[in-house]
KOLNUFI-608569 format. One record per residue (C-alpha): x, y, z; chain. Coordinates in pm, 1 decimal. Layout:
# residues N
+----------+----------+----------+-------+
!        X !        Y !        Z ! kette !
+----------+----------+----------+-------+
!        X !        Y !        Z !     A !
...
+----------+----------+----------+-------+
//
This chain:
# residues 398
+----------+----------+----------+-------+
!        X !        Y !        Z ! kette !
+----------+----------+----------+-------+
!  10028.9 !   6465.5 !  15843.2 !     A !
!  10081.4 !   6785.6 !  16044.1 !     A !
!  10283.2 !   7044.4 !  15854.0 !     A !
!  10524.6 !   7079.1 !  16146.0 !     A !
!  10626.7 !   6716.3 !  16097.8 !     A !
!  10698.9 !   6750.6 !  15727.1 !     A !
!  11061.1 !   6860.0 !  15768.8 !     A !
!  11148.8 !   6569.5 !  15999.3 !     A !
!  10962.7 !   6317.0 !  15786.6 !     A !
!  11084.1 !   6416.5 !  15440.9 !     A !
!  11437.5 !   6509.1 !  15549.6 !     A !
!  11494.5 !   6211.7 !  15779.2 !     A !
!  11795.0 !   6075.4 !  15582.3 !     A !
!  11951.4 !   6418.4 !  15550.5 !     A !
!  11897.4 !   6504.1 !  15914.7 !     A !
!  12034.5 !   6179.5 !  16059.1 !     A !
!  12344.9 !   6170.5 !  15840.0 !     A !
!  12418.8 !   6539.6 !  15894.6 !     A !
!  12377.1 !   6496.9 !  16269.7 !     A !
!  12636.2 !   6216.6 !  16263.5 !     A !
!  12874.6 !   6439.7 !  16068.6 !     A !
!  12821.1 !   6750.3 !  16280.0 !     A !
!  12692.0 !   6963.7 !  15991.6 !     A !
!  12319.3 !   6976.1 !  16074.4 !     A !
!  12249.4 !   7350.1 !  16115.4 !     A !
!  12029.9 !   7306.0 !  16423.8 !     A !
!  12260.3 !   7098.7 !  16647.0 !     A !
!  12477.1 !   7241.2 !  16924.1 !     A !
!  12820.7 !   7382.7 !  16849.0 !     A !
!  12994.9 !   7142.2 !  17089.2 !     A !
!  12830.0 !   6846.9 !  16915.6 !     A !
!  12931.1 !   6984.6 !  16575.1 !     A !
!  13295.0 !   7028.9 !  16676.8 !     A !
!  13325.9 !   6683.5 !  16833.6 !     A !
!  13163.8 !   6491.2 !  16548.7 !     A !
!  13345.1 !   6686.8 !  16277.5 !     A !
!  13680.9 !   6620.9 !  16445.5 !     A !
!  13611.8 !   6248.6 !  16475.1 !     A !
!  13509.4 !   6223.3 !  16111.8 !     A !
!  13812.5 !   6419.1 !  15988.3 !     A !
!  14051.0 !   6200.3 !  16190.6 !     A !
!  13907.7 !   5875.1 !  16056.8 !     A !
!  13903.3 !   6004.9 !  15699.8 !     A !
!  14263.0 !   6123.6 !  15711.0 !     A !
!  14357.7 !   5781.9 !  15851.3 !     A !
!  14253.5 !   5621.0 !  15521.0 !     A !
!  14310.0 !   5901.4 !  15270.3 !     A !
!  14671.7 !   5971.1 !  15367.1 !     A !
!  14789.5 !   5605.2 !  15351.4 !     A !
!  14618.8 !   5571.6 !  15013.0 !     A !
!  14801.8 !   5878.1 !  14883.3 !     A !
!  15135.8 !   5752.9 !  15015.5 !     A !
!  15083.3 !   5415.1 !  14848.4 !     A !
!  15006.7 !   5575.7 !  14512.1 !     A !
!  15314.4 !   5796.9 !  14542.2 !     A !
!  15540.3 !   5501.4 !  14623.5 !     A !
!  15401.5 !   5311.4 !  14322.3 !     A !
!  15406.8 !   5612.6 !  14090.0 !     A !
!  15628.9 !   5431.5 !  13838.8 !     A !
!  15397.3 !   5130.9 !  13818.5 !     A !
!  15096.2 !   5211.6 !  13598.6 !     A !
!  14898.6 !   4902.1 !  13699.0 !     A !
!  14940.4 !   4982.3 !  14068.2 !     A !
!  14829.4 !   5340.0 !  14007.0 !     A !
!  14520.4 !   5219.5 !  13820.6 !     A !
!  14439.9 !   4985.7 !  14110.4 !     A !
!  14488.6 !   5248.1 !  14380.4 !     A !
!  14362.0 !   5565.1 !  14215.2 !     A !
!  13982.2 !   5501.9 !  14206.3 !     A !
!  13940.5 !   5442.3 !  14584.1 !     A !
!  14167.5 !   5739.3 !  14654.4 !     A !
!  13967.1 !   5970.3 !  14427.6 !     A !
!  13644.0 !   5837.9 !  14578.3 !     A !
!  13764.8 !   5938.2 !  14924.5 !     A !
!  13870.4 !   6278.4 !  14790.7 !     A !
!  13517.5 !   6324.9 !  14653.0 !     A !
!  13372.5 !   6230.2 !  14991.7 !     A !
!  13599.8 !   6488.6 !  15155.6 !     A !
!  13480.9 !   6754.4 !  14908.3 !     A !
!  13119.2 !   6682.6 !  14999.3 !     A !
!  13199.6 !   6704.4 !  15370.1 !     A !
!  13390.9 !   7031.0 !  15332.8 !     A !
!  13110.7 !   7174.7 !  15119.6 !     A !
!  12863.0 !   7094.5 !  15396.9 !     A !
!  13077.5 !   7273.4 !  15656.0 !     A !
!  13160.7 !   7581.5 !  15449.3 !     A !
!  12803.0 !   7630.5 !  15331.2 !     A !
!  12622.7 !   7537.2 !  15650.3 !     A !
!  12456.0 !   7879.5 !  15662.8 !     A !
!  12325.2 !   7823.2 !  15309.2 !     A !
!  12188.7 !   7483.8 !  15409.6 !     A !
!  12004.8 !   7646.3 !  15699.4 !     A !
!  11869.3 !   7921.3 !  15473.9 !     A !
!  11735.9 !   7664.5 !  15225.6 !     A !
!  11576.2 !   7457.3 !  15501.7 !     A !
!  11411.6 !   7770.1 !  15644.6 !     A !
!  11276.5 !   7856.0 !  15299.8 !     A !
!  11127.5 !   7507.7 !  15265.0 !     A !
!  10976.1 !   7531.2 !  15612.7 !     A !
!  10821.1 !   7869.6 !  15529.2 !     A !
!  10677.4 !   7733.2 !  15204.6 !     A !
!  10501.0 !   7458.4 !  15397.0 !     A !
!  10368.6 !   7700.3 !  15659.0 !     A !
!  10234.8 !   7947.3 !  15400.8 !     A !
!  10027.1 !   7690.6 !  15214.1 !     A !
!   9660.6 !   7691.7 !  15315.4 !     A !
!   9480.5 !   7532.9 !  15019.8 !     A !
!   9433.1 !   7160.1 !  15070.3 !     A !
!   9495.9 !   7090.7 !  14702.2 !     A !
!   9830.1 !   7274.4 !  14710.1 !     A !
!   9937.9 !   7099.8 !  15030.3 !     A !
!   9860.2 !   6762.8 !  14874.3 !     A !
!  10049.1 !   6860.4 !  14560.0 !     A !
!  10363.0 !   6955.6 !  14753.4 !     A !
!  10325.8 !   6643.7 !  14966.9 !     A !
!  10316.2 !   6426.2 !  14654.3 !     A !
!  10641.5 !   6577.3 !  14528.1 !     A !
!  10800.5 !   6542.9 !  14871.9 !     A !
!  10692.1 !   6178.1 !  14885.0 !     A !
!  10853.7 !   6126.6 !  14545.4 !     A !
!  11171.2 !   6290.8 !  14673.8 !     A !
!  11181.7 !   6066.3 !  14978.5 !     A !
!  11119.0 !   5757.9 !  14763.8 !     A !
!  11402.6 !   5868.3 !  14533.9 !     A !
!  11631.8 !   5904.8 !  14835.3 !     A !
!  11530.0 !   5563.9 !  14967.8 !     A !
!  11613.6 !   5393.8 !  14638.3 !     A !
!  11936.9 !   5592.1 !  14603.2 !     A !
!  12060.0 !   5522.4 !  14954.8 !     A !
!  11955.8 !   5155.8 !  14938.7 !     A !
!  12141.7 !   5096.9 !  14614.3 !     A !
!  12451.6 !   5282.0 !  14735.0 !     A !
!  12448.5 !   5078.1 !  15056.2 !     A !
!  12416.0 !   4748.9 !  14867.8 !     A !
!  12705.9 !   4843.6 !  14638.7 !     A !
!  12923.3 !   4945.2 !  14934.0 !     A !
!  12850.6 !   4631.5 !  15135.0 !     A !
!  12911.3 !   4413.4 !  14830.4 !     A !
!  13241.9 !   4591.0 !  14770.7 !     A !
!  13337.9 !   4542.9 !  15135.3 !     A !
!  13279.0 !   4167.2 !  15110.3 !     A !
!  13532.7 !   4119.7 !  14829.2 !     A !
!  13837.4 !   4082.1 !  15062.0 !     A !
!  13649.5 !   3808.7 !  15247.6 !     A !
!  13606.2 !   3594.1 !  14935.7 !     A !
!  13933.3 !   3397.6 !  14980.9 !     A !
!  13844.6 !   3311.7 !  15342.2 !     A !
!  13493.9 !   3207.0 !  15237.9 !     A !
!  13629.1 !   2991.0 !  14955.0 !     A !
!  13877.2 !   2829.3 !  15194.1 !     A !
!  13581.4 !   2718.2 !  15404.5 !     A !
!  13365.2 !   2603.4 !  15114.1 !     A !
!  13636.2 !   2457.1 !  14892.2 !     A !
!  13962.3 !   2426.8 !  15089.5 !     A !
!  14296.0 !   2385.6 !  14913.0 !     A !
!  14628.2 !   2254.6 !  15036.2 !     A !
!  14720.0 !   2611.4 !  15125.1 !     A !
!  14522.7 !   2925.3 !  15207.8 !     A !
!  14422.9 !   3143.9 !  14919.2 !     A !
!  14605.1 !   3478.3 !  14895.3 !     A !
!  14425.0 !   3771.5 !  15056.8 !     A !
!  14378.7 !   4120.6 !  14916.6 !     A !
!  14306.5 !   4442.0 !  15109.9 !     A !
!  13995.3 !   4651.1 !  15064.8 !     A !
!  14211.0 !   4953.4 !  14979.5 !     A !
!  14573.6 !   4977.7 !  14871.9 !     A !
!  14733.6 !   5164.7 !  15162.2 !     A !
!  15080.1 !   5217.6 !  15306.3 !     A !
!  15063.7 !   5176.7 !  15684.8 !     A !
!  15429.4 !   5076.0 !  15737.3 !     A !
!  15327.8 !   4747.2 !  15899.7 !     A !
!  15314.9 !   4385.5 !  15785.4 !     A !
!  14969.9 !   4389.3 !  15623.8 !     A !
!  14963.1 !   4012.0 !  15579.1 !     A !
!  15024.2 !   3959.4 !  15949.6 !     A !
!  14772.5 !   4224.2 !  16055.3 !     A !
!  14534.3 !   4166.0 !  15765.7 !     A !
!  14213.3 !   4157.3 !  15968.3 !     A !
!  14311.8 !   4462.1 !  16174.5 !     A !
!  14378.4 !   4657.6 !  15854.6 !     A !
!  14053.9 !   4527.4 !  15706.2 !     A !
!  13855.6 !   4631.7 !  16015.3 !     A !
!  13998.6 !   4981.9 !  15987.1 !     A !
!  13903.3 !   4991.1 !  15618.7 !     A !
!  13548.8 !   4879.6 !  15702.3 !     A !
!  13507.6 !   5148.9 !  15968.0 !     A !
!  13633.4 !   5425.3 !  15739.9 !     A !
!  13414.3 !   5300.7 !  15454.6 !     A !
!  13098.4 !   5312.8 !  15665.1 !     A !
!  13187.4 !   5652.9 !  15809.4 !     A !
!  13295.3 !   5780.8 !  15469.9 !     A !
!  12959.7 !   5718.2 !  15307.7 !     A !
!  12778.9 !   5956.4 !  15545.9 !     A !
!  12864.0 !   6274.8 !  15348.6 !     A !
!  12734.1 !   6102.1 !  15036.9 !     A !
!  12404.4 !   6031.9 !  15211.4 !     A !
!  12381.3 !   6377.6 !  15367.4 !     A !
!  12465.6 !   6604.2 !  15075.0 !     A !
!  12303.3 !   6402.0 !  14798.1 !     A !
!  11976.9 !   6338.1 !  14983.7 !     A !
!  11952.3 !   6710.4 !  15058.8 !     A !
!  11996.1 !   6793.3 !  14690.7 !     A !
!  11726.1 !   6545.9 !  14592.6 !     A !
!  11480.3 !   6677.4 !  14851.9 !     A !
!  11549.8 !   7038.1 !  14751.6 !     A !
!  11504.3 !   6958.9 !  14381.7 !     A !
!  11170.8 !   6785.0 !  14437.0 !     A !
!  11053.6 !   7070.3 !  14659.9 !     A !
!  11136.1 !   7314.5 !  14380.4 !     A !
!  10932.7 !   7104.7 !  14136.2 !     A !
!  10639.8 !   7100.3 !  14377.9 !     A !
!  10642.3 !   7477.3 !  14427.6 !     A !
!  10665.2 !   7534.3 !  14051.4 !     A !
!  10366.3 !   7305.5 !  13996.3 !     A !
!  10170.3 !   7495.1 !  14262.7 !     A !
!  10258.7 !   7823.0 !  14092.1 !     A !
!  10139.0 !   7678.3 !  13762.2 !     A !
!   9804.9 !   7591.7 !  13920.6 !     A !
!   9770.1 !   7945.3 !  14053.4 !     A !
!   9844.3 !   8087.1 !  13710.3 !     A !
!   9566.9 !   7880.0 !  13557.9 !     A !
!   9318.7 !   8022.0 !  13809.0 !     A !
!   9409.3 !   8389.0 !  13773.5 !     A !
!   9128.7 !   8457.8 !  13528.5 !     A !
!   8774.5 !   8436.0 !  13662.5 !     A !
!   8598.6 !   8214.8 !  13409.5 !     A !
!   8245.3 !   8336.3 !  13489.1 !     A !
!   8290.8 !   8702.9 !  13423.0 !     A !
!   8568.2 !   8944.3 !  13456.7 !     A !
!   8478.0 !   9281.2 !  13327.7 !     A !
!   8392.3 !   9437.5 !  13661.7 !     A !
!   8656.7 !   9658.6 !  13815.1 !     A !
!   8652.2 !   9466.9 !  14141.0 !     A !
!   8717.4 !   9143.4 !  13952.2 !     A !
!   8998.4 !   9306.7 !  13759.2 !     A !
!   9158.0 !   9430.1 !  14079.5 !     A !
!   9146.3 !   9081.5 !  14229.7 !     A !
!   9282.0 !   8937.1 !  13908.1 !     A !
!   9571.3 !   9182.4 !  13904.4 !     A !
!   9653.0 !   9110.5 !  14268.8 !     A !
!   9667.1 !   8739.0 !  14190.3 !     A !
!   9892.4 !   8806.5 !  13891.8 !     A !
!  10129.2 !   9014.3 !  14105.0 !     A !
!  10129.8 !   8741.2 !  14371.3 !     A !
!  10227.0 !   8486.6 !  14104.0 !     A !
!  10513.3 !   8707.0 !  13985.7 !     A !
!  10639.3 !   8742.3 !  14343.6 !     A !
!  10611.0 !   8367.5 !  14395.6 !     A !
!  10797.3 !   8308.1 !  14069.3 !     A !
!  11080.7 !   8530.0 !  14187.3 !     A !
!  11088.4 !   8333.5 !  14512.2 !     A !
!  11119.4 !   8004.5 !  14323.3 !     A !
!  11398.1 !   8148.1 !  14107.4 !     A !
!  11583.5 !   8272.4 !  14415.1 !     A !
!  11539.4 !   7932.0 !  14578.8 !     A !
!  11683.9 !   7751.5 !  14274.1 !     A !
!  11972.9 !   7997.1 !  14265.6 !     A !
!  12043.7 !   7927.0 !  14633.2 !     A !
!  12061.3 !   7553.5 !  14554.3 !     A !
!  12307.0 !   7633.6 !  14275.9 !     A !
!  12509.7 !   7847.6 !  14513.2 !     A !
!  12530.3 !   7557.6 !  14758.0 !     A !
!  12617.1 !   7282.4 !  14510.1 !     A !
!  12759.4 !   7431.8 !  14191.9 !     A !
!  13130.0 !   7441.7 !  14284.5 !     A !
!  13136.7 !   7104.4 !  14459.4 !     A !
!  12947.3 !   6946.6 !  14167.7 !     A !
!  13215.6 !   7070.5 !  13930.6 !     A !
!  13495.6 !   6902.5 !  14124.8 !     A !
!  13293.4 !   6588.4 !  14195.4 !     A !
!  13201.5 !   6542.7 !  13829.2 !     A !
!  13558.1 !   6616.9 !  13716.4 !     A !
!  13695.9 !   6350.7 !  13948.8 !     A !
!  13419.2 !   6114.5 !  13840.6 !     A !
!  13534.4 !   6142.3 !  13479.5 !     A !
!  13884.8 !   6041.8 !  13586.5 !     A !
!  13752.9 !   5751.3 !  13794.1 !     A !
!  13530.1 !   5616.3 !  13519.4 !     A !
!  13803.4 !   5657.2 !  13261.3 !     A !
!  14036.6 !   5451.1 !  13476.8 !     A !
!  13793.0 !   5188.5 !  13603.9 !     A !
!  13477.2 !   5185.0 !  13399.5 !     A !
!  13586.3 !   5028.5 !  13080.5 !     A !
!  13898.1 !   4852.9 !  13199.4 !     A !
!  13665.5 !   4577.4 !  13315.8 !     A !
!  13517.1 !   4534.6 !  12970.3 !     A !
!  13811.3 !   4589.1 !  12740.4 !     A !
!  14136.3 !   4524.6 !  12924.6 !     A !
!  14314.2 !   4196.9 !  12989.2 !     A !
!  14114.9 !   4170.0 !  13312.0 !     A !
!  13825.5 !   4029.7 !  13110.8 !     A !
!  14038.0 !   3723.9 !  13052.9 !     A !
!  14078.2 !   3695.4 !  13428.9 !     A !
!  13700.8 !   3684.6 !  13466.6 !     A !
!  13667.5 !   3416.2 !  13201.7 !     A !
!  13942.2 !   3204.7 !  13351.2 !     A !
!  13838.8 !   3277.4 !  13711.9 !     A !
!  14199.1 !   3367.9 !  13771.2 !     A !
!  14371.6 !   3561.5 !  14048.1 !     A !
!  14246.6 !   3897.6 !  13925.5 !     A !
!  13878.2 !   3804.1 !  13940.5 !     A !
!  13824.9 !   4011.0 !  14256.3 !     A !
!  13986.9 !   4315.9 !  14096.6 !     A !
!  13760.7 !   4280.3 !  13794.1 !     A !
!  13457.2 !   4287.2 !  14021.6 !     A !
!  13589.5 !   4603.8 !  14184.3 !     A !
!  13630.1 !   4777.9 !  13851.2 !     A !
!  13278.5 !   4681.1 !  13747.8 !     A !
!  13127.9 !   4799.3 !  14076.9 !     A !
!  13315.7 !   5129.4 !  14067.5 !     A !
!  13194.8 !   5186.6 !  13713.1 !     A !
!  12830.9 !   5119.3 !  13788.1 !     A !
!  12839.5 !   5324.2 !  14109.3 !     A !
!  12990.6 !   5628.2 !  13936.5 !     A !
!  12752.9 !   5615.6 !  13639.9 !     A !
!  12455.1 !   5583.7 !  13873.9 !     A !
!  12587.9 !   5859.8 !  14100.2 !     A !
!  12626.4 !   6108.0 !  13816.4 !     A !
!  12303.3 !   6006.3 !  13646.7 !     A !
!  12114.2 !   6098.2 !  13964.2 !     A !
!  12264.3 !   6449.3 !  13960.4 !     A !
!  12178.5 !   6506.3 !  13596.6 !     A !
!  11832.6 !   6351.2 !  13632.2 !     A !
!  11743.4 !   6580.4 !  13922.8 !     A !
!  11871.3 !   6881.3 !  13729.7 !     A !
!  11662.6 !   6771.3 !  13431.4 !     A !
!  11334.4 !   6746.1 !  13623.6 !     A !
!  11382.4 !   7092.5 !  13776.3 !     A !
!  11452.1 !   7236.1 !  13429.9 !     A !
!  11148.4 !   7055.7 !  13287.2 !     A !
!  10919.0 !   7203.7 !  13552.2 !     A !
!  11059.2 !   7553.8 !  13506.1 !     A !
!  10997.3 !   7532.0 !  13132.5 !     A !
!  10637.5 !   7428.2 !  13203.2 !     A !
!  10574.2 !   7767.1 !  13366.6 !     A !
!  10591.3 !   7933.4 !  13026.9 !     A !
!  10322.5 !   7696.3 !  12902.6 !     A !
!  10101.4 !   7762.4 !  13204.1 !     A !
!  10125.1 !   8137.3 !  13148.5 !     A !
!  10077.5 !   8111.0 !  12772.2 !     A !
!   9763.5 !   7898.2 !  12808.5 !     A !
!   9570.5 !   8163.1 !  13001.0 !     A !
!   9248.3 !   8299.9 !  12855.2 !     A !
!   9418.6 !   8617.8 !  12745.8 !     A !
!   9107.8 !   8764.0 !  12584.4 !     A !
!   8939.0 !   8770.3 !  12928.2 !     A !
!   9234.2 !   8926.3 !  13110.2 !     A !
!   9260.4 !   9295.4 !  13188.1 !     A !
!   9536.3 !   9495.8 !  13013.4 !     A !
!   9730.1 !   9529.0 !  13339.2 !     A !
!   9713.7 !   9153.5 !  13404.0 !     A !
!   9844.3 !   9085.8 !  13053.8 !     A !
!  10127.6 !   9330.2 !  13112.9 !     A !
!  10224.9 !   9162.0 !  13442.0 !     A !
!  10214.3 !   8806.7 !  13305.2 !     A !
!  10423.2 !   8903.2 !  13002.7 !     A !
!  10715.6 !   8977.0 !  13234.9 !     A !
!  10681.5 !   8633.1 !  13391.9 !     A !
!  10682.5 !   8469.0 !  13049.7 !     A !
!  10994.5 !   8662.7 !  12950.5 !     A !
!  11173.8 !   8546.1 !  13266.0 !     A !
!  11047.7 !   8189.7 !  13220.7 !     A !
!  11215.5 !   8179.4 !  12879.8 !     A !
!  11548.1 !   8173.0 !  13069.5 !     A !
!  11499.4 !   7902.1 !  13334.1 !     A !
!  11741.7 !   7868.3 !  13624.2 !     A !
!  11916.0 !   7537.5 !  13556.8 !     A !
!  12105.7 !   7333.9 !  13812.5 !     A !
!  12474.9 !   7369.1 !  13727.3 !     A !
!  12823.3 !   7242.7 !  13797.5 !     A !
!  12965.4 !   7597.7 !  13769.2 !     A !
!  12919.8 !   7641.9 !  13391.1 !     A !
!  12786.8 !   7298.2 !  13296.8 !     A !
!  12406.5 !   7257.1 !  13313.6 !     A !
!  12287.3 !   6935.7 !  13477.2 !     A !
!  12066.0 !   6796.6 !  13202.4 !     A !
!  12031.7 !   6448.4 !  13057.0 !     A !
!  12165.5 !   6576.8 !  12725.8 !     A !
!  12485.2 !   6686.0 !  12899.3 !     A !
!  12500.0 !   6352.7 !  13082.5 !     A !
!  12521.6 !   6182.4 !  12743.3 !     A !
!  12797.1 !   6424.8 !  12643.6 !     A !
!  12981.6 !   6347.8 !  12966.5 !     A !
!  12970.7 !   5975.2 !  12899.1 !     A !
!  13111.5 !   6031.8 !  12550.7 !     A !
!  13390.4 !   6242.9 !  12700.5 !     A !
!  13467.2 !   5968.4 !  12950.4 !     A !
!  13492.5 !   5716.0 !  12668.3 !     A !
!  13738.0 !   5944.2 !  12490.8 !     A !
!  13958.6 !   5970.8 !  12798.9 !     A !
!  13938.6 !   5594.6 !  12846.1 !     A !
!  14064.3 !   5542.2 !  12491.5 !     A !
!  14366.5 !   5758.8 !  12569.1 !     A !
!  14438.7 !   5570.4 !  12893.1 !     A !
!  14394.5 !   5231.5 !  12726.1 !     A !
!  14642.1 !   5324.0 !  12453.6 !     A !
!  14913.3 !   5369.9 !  12718.0 !     A !
!  14881.6 !   5015.3 !  12849.6 !     A !
+----------+----------+----------+-------+
//
């Protein structure tokens, strides 16, 4: 594959979804303004009625629990969208860095190595987006269950309907049920675009970082000439390679820091809201009286499915963030091993001196963060425990 095509091929999900949102750095300003305005209008049209409904039912805990998760989800989507707009220049800078990395590679082995990591990143995005789409479409079908059951197993009267979202539109929602449902479907499909855009970009950036770190590790292993290296000319070449590795290492660090700068703040708010959502929805399905509804196939069966789907979606969503942060951290920690495994006894004194600085910096890897919280699998486990604690508090109030 030609290197010029790599950006379009590996960033196809990011590019298409960002183009639809008007936050792709390379599209025209008029296109950006039009598409952003359309998306904001449709999102406000669902977010505001949800907020009004929650406020009107503020004295009813069950109604709040039913309405809060979709509302918070749409707030999270808005945060992702706003983050993409505010940090559009950072997105462009990161994309330019990735493009330059591809263009500067000349060794076939290194190109193949980066291509392998990029392929893995695209495969990760494909699985992620496919699963998210399946969950969303399944969730969207829930309001249609009564109509489907009326066709398959009709009763003397129509089964009661339930909206996709609890909203206050100041109209008769039973009379205009399908109009309200159509609006909810449109906003759901449009609302998932920021999720696709921002998350797929993070995944692609993380895998690119891993690929560049692995390439740097390979260069470190080849600094020392195995055949003989006591000649001054060999030492000079060796030292130049060592300096080049240090410069490349600084570039990787700066790249990882730019990813943190783009995502850190939004991750903090997204993960904070996710804790609230999972505390409210995640374990209500398993431990609340709604389990009895599932067993009895009662009226609340559809709501139980919603709670279960929200739980799984949020756990999967957060796991992906922490998993990507973990693999970047793992690759950064490997740099220390690459540098330590050199044939030090064959290296010149100056080369040893240069590499020592790289090892010292590698001892403090640049982790992906949600402001102050590192995105590692260990912290993901801690987060789940925290969520369980909050759930216990919420459950005790019911």
